[in-house]
N, C-alpha and C positions, 0 to 999 in steps of 0.2 A: 394538434401540433406534433409532428413526428421528429424524434431525436435520432438522427442517423449516426451509425458508428463512425463513418468516415469524417463527418463534420458536425458534431453535436453543438458546437459553439454558436452557429447561426440560430438554432432553436433556442438556446439559452438567452441569446441577445433579445430575441423576439419576446420571450417570456418575461424578461426583466422590464422591457418597455411597457408591456401590457399590464403588469401588476407585480407586487412583491410576493404574493402567495397564490398558488393555484391548486385547485382540486384535480388530481390526476389518478390514473390507474398505476399502482405500484408494479414492480417487476413481475409479480405473479398475477397481475390483473385486479387485485383487491384495492380498495380506495386508500388514497394517501393525500397528504398536503405537501406541496413542493415549494420550498422557500428559495427565492432566486437572487436576492440582493445582498451585497457584502455586509452592510451594517446589521441587517436582520440575522443573517447566517452567523456572524461572529457572536452576537449577543446570545443567540439561541444555543450555540455550542457550549456556553458557560452557564446556561440557565438551569439551576437545580430542579426546576419544576418539570423539565423534560427528561424523563427517565429512559434508560436503555434496557431496563428489566422487562422482559416479555409479560410478566405477571400483571403489568399495568396496562396491557393492551386489551381493547374490546374485541370480542369475537368478530371475525370477518374482515379485520383490518390486516394490512401487510405486516408480517412479523419477522421477515428475514429468513435466512437459511435454517432449516430444521436439522439439528445435530443431536446425537445422543448425549446424555448428561455428562459423560466422561470427556466430551469435547466442548460442551456448551457452557460449562461453568467458568467462563473466561472473562477478562476485564471488559470486553466489549458488550457484555450482557449484564454488567453489575453496576449498581449504584453504591455510594457510601452507605454504611461503613465498611462493607466487604471489599469494595473497590479500593478504598484507602489502605486497608490492611495488606492486600495482596500487592498493590502497586509499590508500596514501601519496601516489600521484600525483594521485588525485582529490581528496584532502583539501587538497592544496596549491592545486589549481585552484578548488575549491569554497570560496572564502574567505568569512569573515564580512562583509567589505566588499562583496563581490559580492552576497551575499544581502541585506544591508541596503539596498543601492542599488535593490533590486527593490520595496521597499515602496510608493513613489510610483506606479510603473507598475501594480502589482497593484491599488491602490485605484482608479486611473483606469479600469482594465479592468472592475473590479467595478461601478463606477458606470455605465459605458457599457452593460454587459450588463443591469443591473437597470432602466434607464430605460424600455425598451419593455415590460418585464413590468409595471411599475407603471402605465404608460399604459393597458395593456389590462385592468388590474384583476386580473391573475393569469397563470398559465401553468404549464408543467412546469418546476419548479425544477432538475431534473437536466439536461434538454436545453437549457434556456435560460440556465443559470447555473453549476451545479456542474460540468458537463463542459467548457464552453468556457473557463472561468476558468483552471483548471490547465493545460490544453493550451496556452493563450496564454502563461502564465508560463514553463513549462518550454521551450517552443519559442523564446521570447525569450532565455532563458538559454543555450540551445544554438546559437542562430543559425539556426533552421529557417525557411525561407521561408514566407510566409503561405499560398501557394496549395496547400500539401500538408497543412496541419494537419487539415482535415476528413477527408482520406483516412486519416491516421494513426489518428484516433479509430475509424474504421470497421474498419481492420485489427486494431486492438487488441481491439475487441468480438468480432470473428470468431475471433481466436485463443483468447479466453477461453471462448467458447460457440459453437463452430463448428456450423453447420447440418449439415455433413458433412465427410468427409476432403478432398474436392476443394476446398471453400471454404477450409479451413484451409491447405492447401498454396498456394493462390492468394494468400492474405493474407500468408503468410510470404515467398513469392517477391516480391511487391510491396514488402514491407518491406526485403528485402535489396537490391533495386534502388534503393530510396529512400536507404538508408544509403550505398551505394556512390557515388551521385551527390552526396549531401551532403558526404561526406568528400573526394571528389575536388574539389568546388568550393571547399571551405575550404582545401585544400592549395594550390590555385592562387592563391586570394585570401583570405588569413587575415583574420579579423575580431576584434573585441573580444568573444569569446564562448567558451564552455566547450569546444566542439568544436575550435576552433582551438588552444586550450591543450593539449588532449589529443593532437592531431596533432603538436604540437611535441614532446611527450613521446615519441611514437612515432618521430619522425624524428631524434632526437638521436643522438649518436655511440654511446651505450650501448644503443640499440635496446631501450628499456625496455618497450615495448608491441609485440607482434606484430600482424599485420593482423587476425586473428580477435579478439584481445583488445581492440583499438581499436574495432572495429565492435560487439562485444558490449557494451562499456562504454557506448557512446553509446546503444545500444538499451535497456540496463537503466535508465539515468538517465531517458530519455524515457518508457519504459513505466511505471516505478515512480512517477515524478514526476507522471504523469497519472492512472493508474488508482486509486492509493490515495487521492489527494486528492479525486477526484470523490466517492468514497464517504464520506470523512471529512466533507465539506461536507454531503452529503445526510443522512447518519445523524445528524450533530450538529444540523442544523436540525430534523429530525423529533423528536429527543429534546426539544428546547426547545418545539416546538409541542405535544408531549404534556404538558408541564408549564408552563402559562401563567405561573405565579408566577415560574418561573426566567427566562422570557423578559422579564417585567416587571422583574425584578431587574437584568438586564443593561442594559435600556433606561435605567434610572435610575443605573446605576453601571458605566461601561465599564472601570474599573480592575480589575474582576473577570474580564475576558476571559481573561487568561493562565491563571488557575486553572480557568476554565470549559473552555477548550480542552483542557487536560490531562485533566480529569475526563471530558469527552465522548469523548475518545480511549479511555480505559479502559472506559467504559460500553458503547460500541458501535463498536469499531474495524473497519477495512476488511479485515483479514487474520485470519480465525479460526485459521489454522495458520501456524506458522513453516515455512520451506523444509524439506523432508524431510531427515532425517539417516540415516546408515548407520554403525553402530558398527564401529570397526576392530578391536575385541576384544569379548568378552562383557562387557556392562555391566549393572549392577544399578541400576534406577530404581524407587523406591517399593517396594522389596522384591521386585521382579520382575526376573529375569535375562533380558536380551534378547540373543540370540545375535549374533555378529559378522555383518555383511552384511545383516541384516534392516532393514526400514524403520521409522523412528521418526517419528511425527507429534506435534509439541508443540502442545498446545491453548492458544494465546495467549488467545483469547476466553474459554475456560473458566477459565484461570488468573486473568484479570482480573475474574471474578465469584466468586472463591473467598472465602467468608466467613471463613476462617481468616486471610486477609490483609487483606481490606477489609470493614469493618463495614457491614452492610446493603448488600451489593454491587449489588443490583438497583434501587437508587435513585440518581439523579444528585444529588451533593452537592458544591456548589462550595466548601464549607468543609472538605472532606476534605484531609488533609495531602497536598501536591503531591508527585508522584513515585511511583516504585515500580511503576507499571503496565508492561506488556510490549508495548503496542500497537506500539511502534517497535523492538521487539527488545531484545536484551541481549547483551553480549559482543562478540566481534570482528565480528559481523554486524549490530550496531546500525545503524539506518538513517542513512546518510550525509546524507540530505536532511532530517533531523529539524528543524533550525532553519527551513528553508524551509517545510516542511509546517505547522509551528506558526504561522508568519507568515501564510501563506495562509488558514488556517482563521480566525484572529483577524480578519483584514481582511474576509474573506467574511462573517462573522457581523456585524461592525460595520457594514458597508455595508447589510446587510439590516435591521438595527435602525434605521439612519438613514432609508432609503428606504421601507421597508415595516414601520413600527412595529406595524401591526395585522395582520400576516401570520397566515394561518390555513389549515388543510388545506382543499383544494377538493373532497375526496371523503371518505366515511366511512373511518375508520382501517382496518377489515378489508379494504377494496378495494385497498389498496396492494399492489403486486407487487414481489417481491424476485428477485434473480438466483438461479437454481437451481444453486447451487454451494456446496460446503463450503470452497472455497479463497478465495472472495471474499464479503464481506458488504456488499451494496449494493442500493439501490433501482433498479428499472428506470425508474421515473418518480415524481415527487413533485408532484402537482397542488396548487396553492395559489391562494388569493385574497388580494388586498391592497388 
């Protein structure tokens, strides 16, 4: 069964029909177990027997991206109690008030980015809008200087799809130097930003964050806050352009935006798979016993199109009961930045509706190109006219 970047959902549907769990080759070719159905995926996301700690993996199984310790000691690789300790620190710094205060700056950034696109009569909505908007937002939140934001985008793209091992190593090395300078600068001159708050947590008498944990946490927030939102904006916009009646419906009634954002996340989210898991004991999922230490891949996008959970799942339906999708995870690894992601998507779409009400695809639909990855669901470009 081949999962194609342009339409993975046909393969997911076939896999769900043929069984709840399948033995597959992971992204690097090593063996994994792929879980396809909603109920199984949701239960597994909250199952404490499924560890994200690589130390629980058997040799030869898929283990995910190999990062240096200074970037690898992050929440996506931690189980309790370390996960609980660090997540509580971020939760206290990532306050609703801080998120709410970003609404105005997000809208001003969206307006400024769209202005030249509208003047030109179109452009690439990924490069011109979907990518620079979230990198600006998350860098403002963290207090990252303007002059390195473009570099971070390039490093991230290289890490996700490296042309070769040398380029990947160079990107990771540059990123490590960048974080060392950022944290050093904030330690000398703290600001009203999330990095300064996390440094304070690191430097207090309890030493609640070690150096690798601090660097890895800043990396994760910046990486996830950029990469996922880029694809959420691009995928959501394309889904609306595919269904002009839905676009027109939002144009006439902006009160539907919150429900629309949630449904668009379900319909075509940016993360087809949850972070890989390793059972700490033999675990039964969907009637299949998975041995301890083997790799489990939880099919988020497959679960979100499961007809046993969502009626007519391959259709965007703003009237669908809100909630229940797994695009932002479930359990202790539920996305910390979920409120910010929802805010960004809603503002990004509203700005498009305001500034480009007649937005349309600039190329035939089959010519759109997608990232060649089963880890990330996103467009390489989204040519539009307006």
